[in-house]
C-alpha atoms as one frame of an Amber mdcrd trajectory, in Angstrom:
protein
  65.287  22.627  85.982  67.041  21.750  88.907  67.086  22.625  92.424  69.566
  21.330  95.225  71.550  22.140  98.660  74.850  21.890  97.336  77.657  20.647
 100.210  81.008  20.238  99.107  84.629  20.598 100.360  87.830  21.275  98.372
  90.966  19.499  99.418  93.674  21.620  97.700  97.281  20.808  96.076  96.056
  17.086  95.059  97.295  14.434  93.444  95.250  13.589  90.266  96.432  10.424
  89.234  96.616   9.216  92.019  92.846  10.002  93.366  91.464   8.577  90.175
  92.903   5.930  90.989  91.548   5.292  94.402  88.495   6.697  92.991  88.243
   4.163  89.898  89.809   1.256  92.738  86.661   1.872  94.928  84.269   2.062
  91.486  83.752   5.356  90.768  82.558   6.353  87.206  83.775   8.913  85.564
  81.147  10.982  84.234  82.555  13.857  82.251  86.103  15.494  81.229  86.707
  18.752  79.435  87.655  22.286  80.016  84.442  23.944  82.122  84.582  28.269
  81.378  82.121  30.416  83.934  80.944  34.279  83.746  80.247  35.436  86.291
  77.344  38.129  86.934  76.455  40.900  89.554  75.330  44.534  89.543  77.735
  47.629  89.265  78.110  47.696  93.305  78.450  43.699  93.702  74.666  43.726
  94.963  74.836  39.738  94.971  78.211  39.302  96.198  76.954  41.370  99.080
  74.051  39.070  99.895  76.073  35.999  98.881  74.503  35.248  96.422  75.942
  34.400  92.364  74.472  33.864  89.042  77.351  32.580  86.174  76.778  31.283
  82.990  78.554  27.567  82.497  79.896  26.031  79.469  80.694  22.581  79.875
  81.731  21.090  77.393  79.189  20.843  74.324  76.297  22.358  76.827  75.554
  25.776  78.445  74.094  26.134  82.112  72.515  29.459  83.462  72.983  28.270
  88.132  72.061  30.336  90.589  73.597  30.395  93.948  72.795  31.969  97.628
  75.245  30.806 100.331  74.111  28.745 103.940  75.483  29.656 106.299  77.601
  26.650 107.754  80.071  24.877 109.105  83.098  22.676 107.861  81.614  22.689
 104.565  80.637  24.795 101.547  76.532  24.824 101.814  74.687  26.957  98.686
  70.834  26.729  97.153  71.651  25.810  93.952  69.442  26.398  90.686  70.539
  24.826  87.536  68.980  24.824  84.000  70.264  24.070  80.578  70.279  26.740
  78.133  70.318  26.203  74.419  71.481  30.019  73.661  73.948  31.658  76.540
  74.356  35.381  74.512  70.213  35.116  74.554  70.851  34.332  78.502  73.725
  37.225  78.053  71.032  39.638  76.744  68.793  39.153  79.218  71.006  39.561
  82.277  72.480  42.743  81.514  68.787  44.408  79.981  68.265  43.275  83.972
  71.861  45.695  85.141  73.441  42.430  86.219  77.134  42.644  84.081  79.853
  40.000  83.699  82.195  40.672  86.783  84.477  37.325  86.295  85.341  35.086
  84.431  87.057  32.041  84.640  88.346  28.654  82.941  89.801  25.569  84.457
  89.965  21.493  83.293  87.563  19.336  85.011  87.757  15.790  85.621  84.378
  14.093  87.237  83.485  11.014  88.605  80.450   9.667  90.896  79.498   7.079
  93.377  77.523   6.393  95.831  75.429   9.440  95.158  78.796  11.606  95.780
  80.120  13.724  92.922  84.180  14.142  93.107  85.345  16.569  90.756  88.942
  16.650  90.193  89.639  20.679  89.060  93.360  22.019  87.407  93.166  25.462
  87.145  96.453  28.034  85.486  98.798  28.842  88.381  97.016  26.401  91.079
  97.741  23.337  92.413  95.079  20.627  91.076  91.870  20.369  93.517  89.552
  17.946  94.531  85.574  19.282  94.866  83.889  16.727  96.874  79.723  17.439
  96.793  77.195  14.832  98.981  74.701  15.213 100.785  76.152  15.726 104.639
  79.111  16.907 106.257  79.595  12.750 107.584  79.561  11.577 104.175  82.327
  13.883 103.302  84.946  13.449 105.800  83.596   9.883 104.772  84.942   9.927
 101.752  87.861  12.216 102.494  89.240   9.446 104.682  88.663   6.231 102.434
  90.586   8.612  99.259  93.392   8.685 102.084  92.908  12.997 102.490  92.666
  13.841 105.647  95.942  15.302 106.273  95.579  17.451 103.547  94.675  21.143
 103.415  90.766  21.692 103.321  88.406  24.372 101.775  84.644  25.984 102.392
  85.196  28.679 100.306  83.946  28.829  96.242  86.609  29.564  93.314  86.541
  33.180  93.712  88.342  32.483  97.454  90.780  29.974  95.795  91.890  32.385
  93.367  92.702  34.895  96.689  94.139  31.899  99.151  96.804  31.379  95.731
  97.476  35.133  95.687  95.803  35.238  92.738  93.156  38.192  93.394  93.399
  40.979  95.920  93.681  39.668  99.104  90.467  39.686 101.754  89.404  37.673
 104.996  89.135  34.062 102.908  91.722  32.589 105.332  89.323  31.898 108.225
  87.810  29.038 105.682  90.205  26.954 105.201  91.415  24.268 107.752  93.305
  21.271 107.994  92.152  17.846 108.993
């Protein structure tokens, strides 16, 4: 089991080939490439979402994780307490969650290419009908902003929302107040 405080920023509408070339030129190591499938759970009344909490089962390549997140108020980056556990049998986890009144509430699939360098994670995510994005995850906002500059992405639009907000931003879900979480560098 791993528990961390996740701090990340999404850079929207990137050129994935250029970003990969830049990361490799800077010495990054490629850690993963493949599909990631997520199923999120909530109560019928959306009680977890109302508390800025998320529970999901993720299939990443050949293994499965259960992830619990709780958003932490922050400015300029997305912050959350995150606990992840590798699970052997996702069907049993699904049954357990449903036995406690949680139901699958949404599902998404993306293609992800992950790199790391100096303790920073760079995830290039490609969803259907959404331009490619880069997620930079580091220990603090200063480090994230440093990498935005190193990669020459300061003029790109950045966002602090999660995947649900990303889908709303591109009008793939009913609209809501996510636009306040988007900023220009």
